[in-house]
C-alpha positions in Angstrom: 41.6 -91.4 58.4 42.6 -94.1 60.9 46.3 -94.4 61.7 47.3 -98.3 61.6 51.1 -98.0 62.4 53.9 -95.6 62.4 55.3 -92.6 64.4 55.6 -88.9 64.3 57.6 -89.1 61.0 55.7 -91.9 59.3 52.2 -93.3 59.1 50.3 -96.0 57.7 46.5 -95.4 57.5 43.3 -96.5 56.6 40.5 -94.4 55.2 36.8 -95.1 55.0 34.5 -92.8 53.0 30.5 -93.0 52.6 28.6 -90.7 50.5 24.9 -90.4 49.6 22.9 -87.9 47.4 19.5 -86.8 47.0 19.8 -88.1 43.4 19.7 -91.7 45.0 23.4 -92.1 44.1 26.0 -93.2 46.5 29.6 -94.0 47.2 31.5 -96.5 49.4 35.3 -96.2 49.4 38.0 -97.8 51.5 41.7 -97.5 51.1 45.2 -97.7 52.5 48.1 -95.3 52.3 51.3 -94.0 53.8 52.6 -90.5 54.5 56.3 -90.1 55.5 58.0 -86.7 56.8 60.8 -85.9 54.5 63.5 -83.4 55.5 61.6 -82.3 58.3 59.7 -79.8 56.5 57.5 -82.0 53.9 55.2 -84.8 53.8 55.2 -87.3 50.7 52.2 -89.6 50.4 50.9 -92.4 48.3 47.5 -94.2 48.6 45.2 -96.5 47.1 41.5 -96.8 47.3 38.6 -98.9 45.8 35.4 -97.1 45.1 32.0 -98.7 44.7 29.6 -96.3 43.0 26.0 -96.4 42.6 24.8 -93.8 40.0 21.5 -92.0 39.8 20.3 -94.7 37.4 20.8 -97.5 39.8 24.0 -98.7 37.9 27.0 -99.9 39.8 30.5 -99.2 38.8 33.9 -100.3 40.5 36.7 -98.0 40.3 40.4 -98.2 41.6 41.6 -95.0 42.7 45.6 -94.5 43.2 47.1 -91.2 44.2 50.3 -89.4 45.3 50.6 -86.1 47.4 53.1 -83.7 48.8 52.6 -81.2 51.6 54.6 -78.4 53.3 53.6 -76.5 56.2 51.6 -74.0 53.9 51.4 -75.7 50.6 49.8 -79.1 49.5 49.3 -80.9 46.1 47.3 -83.9 45.4 47.0 -86.1 42.2 44.4 -88.8 41.8 43.7 -91.4 39.1 40.4 -93.3 38.7 40.4 -96.3 36.7 37.1 -98.2 36.4 37.4 -102.0 36.6 35.0 -104.4 35.0 32.1 -103.2 32.9 32.5 -99.5 32.0 29.0 -99.1 30.5 25.5 -100.5 31.5 22.6 -100.7 29.1 19.5 -99.2 30.4 17.1 -99.5 27.3 17.1 -100.3 23.6 15.3 -98.1 21.2 14.9 -97.8 17.4 16.4 -94.8 15.8 13.0 -93.3 15.3 12.2 -93.8 18.9 15.4 -92.2 19.9 14.7 -89.1 17.8 17.6 -89.8 15.4 17.1 -89.2 11.7 17.9 -91.4 8.9 18.0 -94.8 10.7 15.0 -96.4 8.9 15.7 -98.1 5.8 14.1 -100.7 3.4 15.3 -103.8 1.6 13.2 -105.9 -0.7 9.8 -106.1 0.8 10.7 -105.2 4.3 11.2 -102.1 6.4 13.9 -102.0 9.2 15.2 -99.5 11.8 18.5 -99.5 13.4 18.7 -100.4 17.2 20.3 -98.2 19.7 21.2 -98.6 23.3 20.7 -96.2 25.9 23.6 -96.6 28.1 25.3 -95.1 31.3 28.9 -95.1 31.2 32.0 -94.1 32.9 35.6 -93.7 31.9 39.1 -93.3 33.4 40.2 -89.9 34.6 42.2 -87.7 37.0 41.9 -84.9 39.1 44.5 -82.6 40.9 44.2 -79.9 43.6 46.7 -77.4 45.0 46.1 -75.7 48.2 47.6 -72.8 50.2 47.3 -72.7 54.0 47.5 -69.5 55.8 48.7 -70.1 59.4 48.0 -66.3 60.3 44.3 -66.5 59.2 43.6 -69.5 61.6 44.8 -71.9 59.1 42.3 -70.9 56.3 42.9 -72.8 53.0 42.5 -71.7 49.6 42.6 -74.2 46.9 42.1 -74.8 43.0 42.3 -77.7 40.7 41.0 -79.5 37.8 39.7 -82.9 36.5 39.4 -84.8 33.2 37.4 -88.0 32.6 37.1 -89.8 29.1 34.1 -92.2 29.0 34.0 -94.6 26.0 30.9 -93.4 24.5 30.2 -90.1 25.9 31.9 -86.7 25.5 35.1 -86.0 27.5 34.5 -84.3 30.9 36.9 -81.2 31.4 36.6 -79.1 34.4 38.1 -76.9 37.1 37.3 -76.5 40.8 38.3 -74.1 43.5 37.2 -73.0 47.0 38.0 -72.2 50.6 38.1 -74.0 54.0 37.8 -72.0 57.3 38.1 -73.7 60.7 35.6 -72.6 63.2 36.3 -71.6 66.8 35.4 -74.9 67.9 38.0 -77.7 67.7 37.5 -80.0 64.9 34.9 -78.0 63.0 35.4 -76.2 59.6 33.1 -74.8 57.0 34.1 -74.8 53.5 32.8 -73.6 49.8 33.6 -75.7 46.9 32.8 -74.6 43.3 33.3 -76.6 40.2 32.5 -75.9 36.4 33.0 -78.4 33.5 31.6 -78.8 29.9 28.9 -81.3 31.1 27.4 -80.4 34.4 28.4 -76.7 34.2 28.7 -74.8 37.5 28.1 -76.6 40.7 28.6 -75.0 44.2 28.7 -77.1 47.4 28.7 -75.7 51.0 30.1 -78.2 53.5 30.4 -78.3 57.4 32.9 -80.8 58.5 33.2 -82.2 61.9 36.4 -84.2 62.8 36.8 -86.4 65.9 40.2 -87.0 67.4 43.0 -86.2 65.3 46.1 -83.9 65.9 45.5 -80.5 67.3 46.2 -77.7 64.8 48.3 -74.8 65.8 50.0 -72.0 64.1 53.4 -73.4 64.7 55.7 -74.6 61.9 55.4 -78.3 62.8 54.8 -80.3 59.7 53.5 -83.4 61.7 50.3 -81.6 62.3 49.3 -82.4 58.7 49.9 -86.1 58.9 46.1 -86.7 59.2 44.9 -84.0 56.7 42.1 -85.0 54.5 42.9 -86.3 51.0 40.8 -84.3 48.4 39.3 -86.8 46.0 36.3 -87.2 43.9 36.6 -83.3 42.6 34.7 -83.8 39.4 31.3 -85.0 40.8 30.0 -82.6 43.4 26.6 -82.6 41.9 25.9 -86.5 42.7 26.3 -88.7 45.5 28.5 -91.1 43.6 32.1 -90.6 43.2 32.9 -90.8 39.5 31.0 -88.8 36.7 28.7 -90.8 34.7 27.0 -89.9 31.4 23.9 -91.3 29.4 24.4 -92.0 25.7 22.8 -93.4 22.7 24.9 -95.9 21.2 24.5 -97.5 17.7 24.3 -101.2 18.2 25.0 -102.2 14.6 21.9 -104.2 14.8 18.4 -103.8 13.1 14.9 -104.5 13.9 12.2 -105.5 11.5 9.5 -102.9 11.5 7.1 -104.2 8.8 7.4 -106.9 6.2 5.3 -108.1 3.3 5.4 -104.6 1.8 4.6 -104.1 -1.8 5.8 -100.6 -3.0 4.1 -98.5 -5.6 4.8 -95.2 -7.4 2.1 -93.2 -9.1 1.3 -91.5 -12.4 2.0 -94.1 -15.0 0.5 -97.1 -16.6 0.1 -100.0 -14.2 3.0 -102.5 -14.3 2.8 -106.2 -14.3 3.4 -108.2 -10.9 5.5 -111.0 -12.0 6.6 -112.4 -8.6 8.4 -111.5 -5.4 10.9 -109.5 -7.5 8.2 -107.1 -8.1 7.1 -104.1 -6.2 10.2 -104.1 -3.9 11.6 -101.0 -2.4 14.3 -101.0 -5.0 12.0 -101.7 -8.1 8.6 -100.2 -7.1 5.6 -101.2 -9.2 4.0 -98.3 -11.2 0.3 -97.3 -11.0 -2.4 -99.4 -9.2 -4.7 -101.9 -11.0 -6.9 -104.8 -9.8 -4.7 -107.3 -11.4 -1.7 -106.2 -9.1 -4.0 -106.5 -6.2 -5.0 -110.0 -7.1 -1.7 -111.3 -7.8 -0.1 -110.0 -4.7 -2.9 -111.7 -2.7 -2.0 -114.9 -4.4 1.7 -114.6 -3.8 1.5 -112.9 -0.3 -1.8 -112.8 1.6 -2.0 -110.0 4.3 0.2 -107.8 2.2 0.8 -104.1 3.1 0.7 -101.6 0.1 2.8 -98.6 0.3 1.7 -96.1 -2.1 4.0 -93.0 -2.5 2.6 -89.5 -3.2 0.8 -89.0 -6.5 -2.4 -89.9 -8.3 -3.4 -93.5 -8.8 -6.0 -93.8 -11.5 -7.8 -97.0 -11.9 -7.6 -98.3 -15.7 -11.0 -99.6 -15.4 -12.5 -96.5 -13.7 -15.9 -97.2 -11.8 -15.1 -100.6 -11.1 -13.2 -99.9 -7.9 -10.3 -101.4 -6.3 -11.1 -104.7 -4.2 -8.7 -105.3 -1.5 -8.7 -108.7 0.1 -9.3 -109.5 3.9 -6.1 -108.6 5.8 -4.5 -106.4 3.0 -3.6 -102.9 4.4 -3.0 -99.6 2.5 -0.6 -96.8 3.7 -0.1 -93.5 2.0 3.5 -92.7 2.1 5.9 -89.9 1.2 7.7 -90.0 -2.2 10.7 -91.9 -0.4 8.4 -94.1 1.6 10.0 -93.2 4.8 7.0 -91.4 6.4 3.3 -91.5 6.4 2.2 -88.6 4.0 0.2 -85.7 5.3 -2.1 -83.2 3.8 -1.9 -82.9 0.0 1.1 -85.1 -0.2 -1.2 -87.9 0.7 -1.5 -90.3 -2.3 -4.9 -89.7 -4.3 -6.6 -92.9 -5.4 -9.1 -92.1 -8.1 -11.8 -94.7 -7.6 -13.8 -96.6 -4.9 -12.0 -98.8 -2.5 -13.9 -102.0 -1.6 -12.9 -103.6 1.6 -13.4 -107.5 2.7 -12.4 -106.8 6.5 -9.4 -106.8 8.6 -8.0 -103.8 6.9 -6.2 -100.8 8.0 -6.2 -97.6 5.8 -3.6 -94.8 6.5 -3.3 -91.4 5.1 -5.1 -91.6 1.7 -7.4 -89.3 -0.3 -10.1 -91.4 -2.1 -12.3 -90.1 -4.9 -15.0 -92.5 -5.3 -16.2 -93.3 -8.8 -18.1 -96.7 -8.3 -21.8 -97.0 -8.2 -23.2 -99.7 -6.1 -26.7 -100.9 -5.4 -27.3 -101.2 -1.9 -30.3 -102.2 0.1 -31.5 -99.3 2.6 -35.1 -99.0 4.0 -36.1 -102.1 2.5 -35.3 -100.8 -1.0 -32.4 -101.2 -3.5 -30.9 -97.9 -4.2 -27.9 -96.9 -6.3 -25.1 -95.3 -4.4 -22.2 -93.6 -5.6 -19.5 -94.5 -2.8 -15.9 -93.7 -1.8 -15.5 -96.7 0.3 -17.7 -99.8 0.3 -17.4 -103.1 2.5 -18.4 -106.2 0.5 -21.5 -108.0 1.8 -19.4 -111.0 2.8 -16.8 -109.0 4.8 -15.7 -110.1 8.3 -13.4 -108.3 10.9 -12.3 -104.9 11.7 -11.6 -101.8 9.4 -9.5 -99.0 10.6 -9.4 -95.8 8.9 -6.9 -93.1 9.8 -6.3 -89.5 8.6 -8.0 -90.1 5.2 -10.4 -88.1 3.1 -13.0 -90.2 1.5 -15.1 -88.4 -1.3 -17.2 -89.0 -4.4 -18.0 -86.9 -7.4 -21.8 -87.3 -7.8 -24.2 -84.6 -7.0 -27.3 -86.7 -7.2 -29.4 -87.6 -4.3 -28.7 -90.5 -1.9 -25.0 -90.2 -2.3 -22.5 -91.5 0.3 -18.8 -91.9 0.9 -18.6 -95.0 3.1 -21.1 -97.7 2.8 -21.0 -100.6 5.2 -23.6 -103.4 4.6 -21.5 -106.3 6.1 -20.5 -107.9 9.4 -17.6 -105.5 10.1 -17.0 -102.8 12.7 -15.2 -99.3 12.3 -13.5 -98.9 15.8 -10.8 -96.6 14.1 -12.8 -94.4 12.0 -11.2 -91.0 12.0 -13.0 -88.5 9.6 -11.1 -85.4 8.9 -12.1 -82.0 7.1 -13.3 -82.6 3.6 -14.4 -86.2 4.6 -17.9 -87.1 4.2 -19.2 -90.6 5.5 -22.1 -92.5 6.6 -22.6 -96.0 7.9 -25.7 -97.8 6.9 
């Protein structure tokens, strides 16, 4: 505190404060104030500070901090207000609800899958703190104090806390040791041990001269002992009201029924899934929307022409989903496709159980040999095939049986066999 003008009964002063914490947060604060002796036994003061805060997340907030105070020889009371100016929140990242771990944020409409978008923000809010102190002149001016604080950020929970402590001058002039403890519903318990060194100022005695308190320190920023900045901040996940497209060109299927007709884009939507699975459906969908994504809900999909296989086109993908389509199915909840899958390249297969029933004549060792296969890549296939978390089986017990046959120009970089999965690549 630096006096600018006045006398022993009135002082206009400037105060500069700097603070930095090991959490990489900091504070710069500058202010002006006035203290006046009233009735020769009390001091009334008013002040106004401007704070510039850097939070642990490297966000910056400006705060206006007015305050009032009153002091007697033995008692003192201080009331502060904190009012952020400008932006009160800063966006640090954008997540989908699924990425943020929030349930029930993904939804479907027509042939598309969406997820809600959320901002990870750090925000501050207006607040107040107060402190009441009692100085014991007979104990070398030892001071006991207690107070409280309250802050109300826009997106986060309100911060409500109490604080208290003791300050004891040392035998060396201008040196003081203190312990301050605070507790609130967000940061819980925080204890700070301080050693204060004062240069200049008024000599403190055990007399009843109120003027000796004209340069007493103003208690401020009581609610943020834990950090290097001056105002409490919190991280919150905030619904933006926006959505993002996760997957489009989706065609939805439910199992256990006679395959329905695909009559156009109004078919196989999330609201009106197609029933069963048939080659005519696959053909029509490829004509309407190449590179389609097939979402098969849990259940059994029997081929009406058993043994002919399901021939998927280049670029088509198949996903085994739960009954509500929201998640990939696992274990025995994975859809069971009761016939061979025939791929033509650039296909991803997720979370299916495949029971092959198609017999294919393939060349191996210079000979044409009939194989019953679970998954076959067509001879003209081009591109990459990825298989994840899928069981590929067949029902034959004859010799020369395989579950995966590859006799084309494709690669299987994402082939993930699991238990009960038999495969061979030739």
